[in-house]
Structure formats: C-alpha cells, structure tokens
N, CA, C and O atoms as a Tripos MOL2 file, in Angstrom:
@<TRIPOS>MOLECULE
protein
  184   183    46     0     0
PROTEIN
NO_CHARGES

@<TRIPOS>ATOM
      1 N           1.5620   21.6030   26.3840 N.3       1 MET1
      2 CA          1.3280   23.0330   26.3230 C.3       1 MET1
      3 C           1.1380   23.4890   24.8770 C.2       1 MET1
      4 O           0.2600   24.3030   24.5920 O.2       1 MET1
      5 N           1.9510   22.9710   23.9710 N.am      2 ALA2
      6 CA          1.8420   23.3850   22.5700 C.3       2 ALA2
      7 C           0.4950   22.9950   21.9770 C.2       2 ALA2
      8 O          -0.0430   23.7100   21.1320 O.2       2 ALA2
      9 N          -0.0490   21.8700   22.4130 N.am      3 SER3
     10 CA         -1.3400   21.4550   21.8650 C.3       3 SER3
     11 C          -2.4560   22.3970   22.3010 C.2       3 SER3
     12 O          -3.3790   22.6680   21.5330 O.2       3 SER3
     13 N          -2.3750   22.8870   23.5110 N.am      4 ARG4
     14 CA         -3.3990   23.8310   23.9740 C.3       4 ARG4
     15 C          -3.3120   25.1580   23.2260 C.2       4 ARG4
     16 O          -4.3370   25.7590   22.9050 O.2       4 ARG4
     17 N          -2.1100   25.6080   22.9510 N.am      5 VAL5
     18 CA         -1.9320   26.8530   22.2080 C.3       5 VAL5
     19 C          -2.4590   26.6920   20.7800 C.2       5 VAL5
     20 O          -3.1400   27.5790   20.2650 O.2       5 VAL5
     21 N          -2.1440   25.5660   20.1440 N.am      6 ALA6
     22 CA         -2.6330   25.3220   18.7920 C.3       6 ALA6
     23 C          -4.1500   25.2360   18.7680 C.2       6 ALA6
     24 O          -4.7840   25.7290   17.8350 O.2       6 ALA6
     25 N          -4.7400   24.6120   19.7890 N.am      7 ASN7
     26 CA         -6.1950   24.5120   19.8610 C.3       7 ASN7
     27 C          -6.8240   25.8920   20.0260 C.2       7 ASN7
     28 O          -7.8430   26.1770   19.3960 O.2       7 ASN7
     29 N          -6.2500   26.7400   20.8470 N.am      8 GLU8
     30 CA         -6.7830   28.0930   21.0350 C.3       8 GLU8
     31 C          -6.7140   28.8970   19.7370 C.2       8 GLU8
     32 O          -7.6340   29.6540   19.4250 O.2       8 GLU8
     33 N          -5.6260   28.7350   18.9790 N.am      9 LEU9
     34 CA         -5.5160   29.4310   17.6980 C.3       9 LEU9
     35 C          -6.5540   28.9170   16.7000 C.2       9 LEU9
     36 O          -7.1380   29.6990   15.9490 O.2       9 LEU9
     37 N          -6.7820   27.6110   16.6940 N.am     10 ALA10
     38 CA         -7.7780   27.0410   15.7830 C.3      10 ALA10
     39 C          -9.1750   27.5320   16.1320 C.2      10 ALA10
     40 O          -9.9620   27.8390   15.2370 O.2      10 ALA10
     41 N          -9.4910   27.6090   17.4080 N.am     11 ILE11
     42 CA        -10.8050   28.0770   17.8450 C.3      11 ILE11
     43 C         -10.9510   29.5710   17.5630 C.2      11 ILE11
     44 O         -12.0570   30.0450   17.3040 O.2      11 ILE11
     45 N          -9.8560   30.3090   17.6120 N.am     12 LYS12
     46 CA         -9.9080   31.7490   17.3500 C.3      12 LYS12
     47 C         -10.3950   32.0240   15.9250 C.2      12 LYS12
     48 O         -11.1630   32.9580   15.6940 O.2      12 LYS12
     49 N          -9.9450   31.2070   14.9800 N.am     13 TYR13
     50 CA        -10.3160   31.4230   13.5840 C.3      13 TYR13
     51 C         -11.6230   30.7410   13.1960 C.2      13 TYR13
     52 O         -12.3080   31.1920   12.2790 O.2      13 TYR13
     53 N         -11.9770   29.6510   13.8910 N.am     14 ASP14
     54 CA        -13.2150   28.9400   13.5870 C.3      14 ASP14
     55 C         -13.7410   28.3460   14.8950 C.2      14 ASP14
     56 O         -13.1210   27.4510   15.4690 O.2      14 ASP14
     57 N         -14.8760   28.8430   15.3580 N.am     15 LYS15
     58 CA        -15.4090   28.4350   16.6710 C.3      15 LYS15
     59 C         -15.7890   26.9520   16.7260 C.2      15 LYS15
     60 O         -15.8510   26.3810   17.8150 O.2      15 LYS15
     61 N         -16.0410   26.3240   15.5870 N.am     16 GLN16
     62 CA        -16.4180   24.9110   15.5430 C.3      16 GLN16
     63 C         -15.2080   23.9800   15.4320 C.2      16 GLN16
     64 O         -15.3680   22.7590   15.4200 O.2      16 GLN16
     65 N         -14.0240   24.5360   15.3530 N.am     17 ASN17
     66 CA        -12.8150   23.7590   15.1000 C.3      17 ASN17
     67 C         -12.1490   23.3790   16.4260 C.2      17 ASN17
     68 O         -11.4850   24.2070   17.0490 O.2      17 ASN17
     69 N         -12.3240   22.1500   16.8440 N.am     18 HIS18
     70 CA        -11.6910   21.6580   18.0740 C.3      18 HIS18
     71 C         -10.6870   20.5780   17.6880 C.2      18 HIS18
     72 O         -11.0730   19.4440   17.4050 O.2      18 HIS18
     73 N          -9.4170   20.9200   17.6770 N.am     19 ILE19
     74 CA         -8.3750   19.9900   17.2390 C.3      19 ILE19
     75 C          -7.5520   19.4530   18.4030 C.2      19 ILE19
     76 O          -6.5340   18.7940   18.1910 O.2      19 ILE19
     77 N          -7.9840   19.7300   19.6280 N.am     20 LEU20
     78 CA         -7.1650   19.3650   20.7880 C.3      20 LEU20
     79 C          -6.8740   17.8710   20.8390 C.2      20 LEU20
     80 O          -5.7530   17.4760   21.1590 O.2      20 LEU20
     81 N          -7.8590   17.0330   20.5300 N.am     21 LYS21
     82 CA         -7.6300   15.5910   20.6230 C.3      21 LYS21
     83 C          -6.5560   15.1250   19.6440 C.2      21 LYS21
     84 O          -5.7910   14.2150   19.9620 O.2      21 LYS21
     85 N          -6.4870   15.7320   18.4580 N.am     22 TYR22
     86 CA         -5.4680   15.3390   17.4900 C.3      22 TYR22
     87 C          -4.0830   15.7900   17.9270 C.2      22 TYR22
     88 O          -3.1050   15.0620   17.7540 O.2      22 TYR22
     89 N          -3.9990   16.9780   18.4880 N.am     23 TRP23
     90 CA         -2.7050   17.4730   18.9630 C.3      23 TRP23
     91 C          -2.2400   16.7080   20.1930 C.2      23 TRP23
     92 O          -1.0440   16.4580   20.3490 O.2      23 TRP23
     93 N          -3.1640   16.3330   21.0650 N.am     24 MET24
     94 CA         -2.7730   15.5710   22.2500 C.3      24 MET24
     95 C          -2.2400   14.1960   21.8560 C.2      24 MET24
     96 O          -1.3180   13.6870   22.4940 O.2      24 MET24
     97 N          -2.8060   13.5930   20.8170 N.am     25 ALA25
     98 CA         -2.3170   12.2880   20.3580 C.3      25 ALA25
     99 C          -0.8660   12.3870   19.8920 C.2      25 ALA25
    100 O          -0.0600   11.5040   20.1860 O.2      25 ALA25
    101 N          -0.5330   13.4390   19.1780 N.am     26 SER26
    102 CA          0.8510   13.5770   18.7200 C.3      26 SER26
    103 C           1.7930   13.8540   19.8840 C.2      26 SER26
    104 O           2.9210   13.3610   19.8960 O.2      26 SER26
    105 N           1.3480   14.6310   20.8580 N.am     27 ASN27
    106 CA          2.1900   14.8910   22.0280 C.3      27 ASN27
    107 C           2.4090   13.6200   22.8470 C.2      27 ASN27
    108 O           3.5200   13.3590   23.3080 O.2      27 ASN27
    109 N           1.3540   12.8370   23.0240 N.am     28 ILE28
    110 CA          1.4700   11.6130   23.8180 C.3      28 ILE28
    111 C           2.3680   10.6000   23.1170 C.2      28 ILE28
    112 O           3.1420    9.9070   23.7780 O.2      28 ILE28
    113 N           2.2790   10.5010   21.7930 N.am     29 SER29
    114 CA          3.1450    9.5680   21.0800 C.3      29 SER29
    115 C           4.6130    9.9810   21.2130 C.2      29 SER29
    116 O           5.4960    9.1240   21.2590 O.2      29 SER29
    117 N           4.8730   11.2750   21.2750 N.am     30 GLY30
    118 CA          6.2370   11.7380   21.5050 C.3      30 GLY30
    119 C           6.7460   11.3670   22.8840 C.2      30 GLY30
    120 O           7.9110   11.0070   23.0480 O.2      30 GLY30
    121 N           5.8760   11.4550   23.8720 N.am     31 VAL31
    122 CA          6.2570   11.0800   25.2420 C.3      31 VAL31
    123 C           6.5190    9.5860   25.3210 C.2      31 VAL31
    124 O           7.4760    9.1600   25.9680 O.2      31 VAL31
    125 N           5.6850    8.7880   24.6730 N.am     32 ILE32
    126 CA          5.8930    7.3390   24.6820 C.3      32 ILE32
    127 C           7.2070    6.9860   23.9890 C.2      32 ILE32
    128 O           7.9550    6.1310   24.4630 O.2      32 ILE32
    129 N           7.4800    7.6440   22.8730 N.am     33 GLY33
    130 CA          8.7460    7.4030   22.1740 C.3      33 GLY33
    131 C           9.9520    7.7640   23.0210 C.2      33 GLY33
    132 O          10.9620    7.0610   22.9960 O.2      33 GLY33
    133 N           9.8580    8.8460   23.7660 N.am     34 SER34
    134 CA         10.9560    9.2420   24.6580 C.3      34 SER34
    135 C          11.1460    8.2250   25.7740 C.2      34 SER34
    136 O          12.2760    7.9210   26.1550 O.2      34 SER34
    137 N          10.0400    7.6970   26.3000 N.am     35 ALA35
    138 CA         10.1390    6.7020   27.3670 C.3      35 ALA35
    139 C          10.7860    5.4120   26.8600 C.2      35 ALA35
    140 O          11.5940    4.8020   27.5600 O.2      35 ALA35
    141 N          10.4340    5.0060   25.6560 N.am     36 VAL36
    142 CA         11.0410    3.8000   25.0720 C.3      36 VAL36
    143 C          12.5340    4.0260   24.8350 C.2      36 VAL36
    144 O          13.3520    3.1550   25.1300 O.2      36 VAL36
    145 N          12.8820    5.1930   24.3030 N.am     37 ALA37
    146 CA         14.2980    5.4950   24.0650 C.3      37 ALA37
    147 C          15.0740    5.5250   25.3760 C.2      37 ALA37
    148 O          16.2050    5.0420   25.4340 O.2      37 ALA37
    149 N          14.4880    6.0800   26.4180 N.am     38 ALA38
    150 CA         15.1590    6.1060   27.7260 C.3      38 ALA38
    151 C          15.3370    4.6920   28.2700 C.2      38 ALA38
    152 O          16.3730    4.3770   28.8540 O.2      38 ALA38
    153 N          14.3280    3.8400   28.0790 N.am     39 GLY39
    154 CA         14.4450    2.4500   28.5330 C.3      39 GLY39
    155 C          15.5460    1.7130   27.8130 C.2      39 GLY39
    156 O          16.2770    0.9390   28.4300 O.2      39 GLY39
    157 N          15.6810    1.9360   26.5190 N.am     40 VAL40
    158 CA         16.7420    1.2830   25.7490 C.3      40 VAL40
    159 C          18.1020    1.7960   26.2090 C.2      40 VAL40
    160 O          19.0370    1.0130   26.3740 O.2      40 VAL40
    161 N          18.2160    3.0910   26.4130 N.am     41 LEU41
    162 CA         19.4810    3.6530   26.8730 C.3      41 LEU41
    163 C          19.8720    3.1160   28.2520 C.2      41 LEU41
    164 O          21.0330    2.7830   28.4890 O.2      41 LEU41
    165 N          18.9070    3.0370   29.1440 N.am     42 ILE42
    166 CA         19.1970    2.5110   30.4920 C.3      42 ILE42
    167 C          19.6000    1.0370   30.4280 C.2      42 ILE42
    168 O          20.4720    0.5970   31.1770 O.2      42 ILE42
    169 N          18.9620    0.2730   29.5300 N.am     43 SER43
    170 CA         19.3230   -1.1470   29.4220 C.3      43 SER43
    171 C          20.7410   -1.3150   28.8860 C.2      43 SER43
    172 O          21.4180   -2.2750   29.2530 O.2      43 SER43
    173 N          21.2060   -0.4110   28.0310 N.am     44 PHE44
    174 CA         22.5800   -0.4850   27.5450 C.3      44 PHE44
    175 C          23.5850   -0.1150   28.6290 C.2      44 PHE44
    176 O          24.6920   -0.6530   28.6620 O.2      44 PHE44
    177 N          23.2070    0.7920   29.5060 N.am     45 LEU45
    178 CA         24.1420    1.2710   30.5240 C.3      45 LEU45
    179 C          24.2430    0.3480   31.7450 C.2      45 LEU45
    180 O          25.2290    0.3990   32.4810 O.2      45 LEU45
    181 N          23.2400   -0.4810   31.9570 N.am     46 SER46
    182 CA         23.2900   -1.3250   33.1670 C.3      46 SER46
    183 C          23.5670   -2.7670   32.8540 C.2      46 SER46
    184 O          23.6380   -3.5930   33.7640 O.2      46 SER46
@<TRIPOS>BOND
     1     1     2 1
     2     2     3 1
     3     3     4 2
     4     3     5 am
     5     5     6 1
     6     6     7 1
     7     7     8 2
     8     7     9 am
     9     9    10 1
    10    10    11 1
    11    11    12 2
    12    11    13 am
    13    13    14 1
    14    14    15 1
    15    15    16 2
    16    15    17 am
    17    17    18 1
    18    18    19 1
    19    19    20 2
    20    19    21 am
    21    21    22 1
    22    22    23 1
    23    23    24 2
    24    23    25 am
    25    25    26 1
    26    26    27 1
    27    27    28 2
    28    27    29 am
    29    29    30 1
    30    30    31 1
    31    31    32 2
    32    31    33 am
    33    33    34 1
    34    34    35 1
    35    35    36 2
    36    35    37 am
    37    37    38 1
    38    38    39 1
    39    39    40 2
    40    39    41 am
    41    41    42 1
    42    42    43 1
    43    43    44 2
    44    43    45 am
    45    45    46 1
    46    46    47 1
    47    47    48 2
    48    47    49 am
    49    49    50 1
    50    50    51 1
    51    51    52 2
    52    51    53 am
    53    53    54 1
    54    54    55 1
    55    55    56 2
    56    55    57 am
    57    57    58 1
    58    58    59 1
    59    59    60 2
    60    59    61 am
    61    61    62 1
    62    62    63 1
    63    63    64 2
    64    63    65 am
    65    65    66 1
    66    66    67 1
    67    67    68 2
    68    67    69 am
    69    69    70 1
    70    70    71 1
    71    71    72 2
    72    71    73 am
    73    73    74 1
    74    74    75 1
    75    75    76 2
    76    75    77 am
    77    77    78 1
    78    78    79 1
    79    79    80 2
    80    79    81 am
    81    81    82 1
    82    82    83 1
    83    83    84 2
    84    83    85 am
    85    85    86 1
    86    86    87 1
    87    87    88 2
    88    87    89 am
    89    89    90 1
    90    90    91 1
    91    91    92 2
    92    91    93 am
    93    93    94 1
    94    94    95 1
    95    95    96 2
    96    95    97 am
    97    97    98 1
    98    98    99 1
    99    99   100 2
   100    99   101 am
   101   101   102 1
   102   102   103 1
   103   103   104 2
   104   103   105 am
   105   105   106 1
   106   106   107 1
   107   107   108 2
   108   107   109 am
   109   109   110 1
   110   110   111 1
   111   111   112 2
   112   111   113 am
   113   113   114 1
   114   114   115 1
   115   115   116 2
   116   115   117 am
   117   117   118 1
   118   118   119 1
   119   119   120 2
   120   119   121 am
   121   121   122 1
   122   122   123 1
   123   123   124 2
   124   123   125 am
   125   125   126 1
   126   126   127 1
   127   127   128 2
   128   127   129 am
   129   129   130 1
   130   130   131 1
   131   131   132 2
   132   131   133 am
   133   133   134 1
   134   134   135 1
   135   135   136 2
   136   135   137 am
   137   137   138 1
   138   138   139 1
   139   139   140 2
   140   139   141 am
   141   141   142 1
   142   142   143 1
   143   143   144 2
   144   143   145 am
   145   145   146 1
   146   146   147 1
   147   147   148 2
   148   147   149 am
   149   149   150 1
   150   150   151 1
   151   151   152 2
   152   151   153 am
   153   153   154 1
   154   154   155 1
   155   155   156 2
   156   155   157 am
   157   157   158 1
   158   158   159 1
   159   159   160 2
   160   159   161 am
   161   161   162 1
   162   162   163 1
   163   163   164 2
   164   163   165 am
   165   165   166 1
   166   166   167 1
   167   167   168 2
   168   167   169 am
   169   169   170 1
   170   170   171 1
   171   171   172 2
   172   171   173 am
   173   173   174 1
   174   174   175 1
   175   175   176 2
   176   175   177 am
   177   177   178 1
   178   178   179 1
   179   179   180 2
   180   179   181 am
   181   181   182 1
   182   182   183 1
   183   183   184 2
@<TRIPOS>SUBSTRUCTURE
     1 MET1         2 RESIDUE 1 A MET
     2 ALA2         6 RESIDUE 1 A ALA
     3 SER3        10 RESIDUE 1 A SER
     4 ARG4        14 RESIDUE 1 A ARG
     5 VAL5        18 RESIDUE 1 A VAL
     6 ALA6        22 RESIDUE 1 A ALA
     7 ASN7        26 RESIDUE 1 A ASN
     8 GLU8        30 RESIDUE 1 A GLU
     9 LEU9        34 RESIDUE 1 A LEU
    10 ALA10       38 RESIDUE 1 A ALA
    11 ILE11       42 RESIDUE 1 A ILE
    12 LYS12       46 RESIDUE 1 A LYS
    13 TYR13       50 RESIDUE 1 A TYR
    14 ASP14       54 RESIDUE 1 A ASP
    15 LYS15       58 RESIDUE 1 A LYS
    16 GLN16       62 RESIDUE 1 A GLN
    17 ASN17       66 RESIDUE 1 A ASN
    18 HIS18       70 RESIDUE 1 A HIS
    19 ILE19       74 RESIDUE 1 A ILE
    20 LEU20       78 RESIDUE 1 A LEU
    21 LYS21       82 RESIDUE 1 A LYS
    22 TYR22       86 RESIDUE 1 A TYR
    23 TRP23       90 RESIDUE 1 A TRP
    24 MET24       94 RESIDUE 1 A MET
    25 ALA25       98 RESIDUE 1 A ALA
    26 SER26      102 RESIDUE 1 A SER
    27 ASN27      106 RESIDUE 1 A ASN
    28 ILE28      110 RESIDUE 1 A ILE
    29 SER29      114 RESIDUE 1 A SER
    30 GLY30      118 RESIDUE 1 A GLY
    31 VAL31      122 RESIDUE 1 A VAL
    32 ILE32      126 RESIDUE 1 A ILE
    33 GLY33      130 RESIDUE 1 A GLY
    34 SER34      134 RESIDUE 1 A SER
    35 ALA35      138 RESIDUE 1 A ALA
    36 VAL36      142 RESIDUE 1 A VAL
    37 ALA37      146 RESIDUE 1 A ALA
    38 ALA38      150 RESIDUE 1 A ALA
    39 GLY39      154 RESIDUE 1 A GLY
    40 VAL40      158 RESIDUE 1 A VAL
    41 LEU41      162 RESIDUE 1 A LEU
    42 ILE42      166 RESIDUE 1 A ILE
    43 SER43      170 RESIDUE 1 A SER
    44 PHE44      174 RESIDUE 1 A PHE
    45 LEU45      178 RESIDUE 1 A LEU
    46 SER46      182 RESIDUE 1 A SER
C-alpha cells in the first residue's frame, strides 16, 4: 500500500516519474526478510 501512495505522489509532481517498480522491490524484500525470520523462529521453537 505504501508503494502505491508513494507512486501517486511522485506522479502528482512529475507525470513522467513512475517509481512503482522500485518501491515494490523494497516492499517485497521486506516480506521475504519477514518470512525468513519467521522460518528461523519456528525452527527454534520446534
């Protein structure tokens, strides 16, 4: 959601500025990091 909001703000100031792909990459890397951390935590608990 934050990436879409940032993209809309970027387009508001410059119509040629499409940054959605860069913001989505950072969001996806955060999700992958959370999944890895959850896997490590689950492996410690079981």
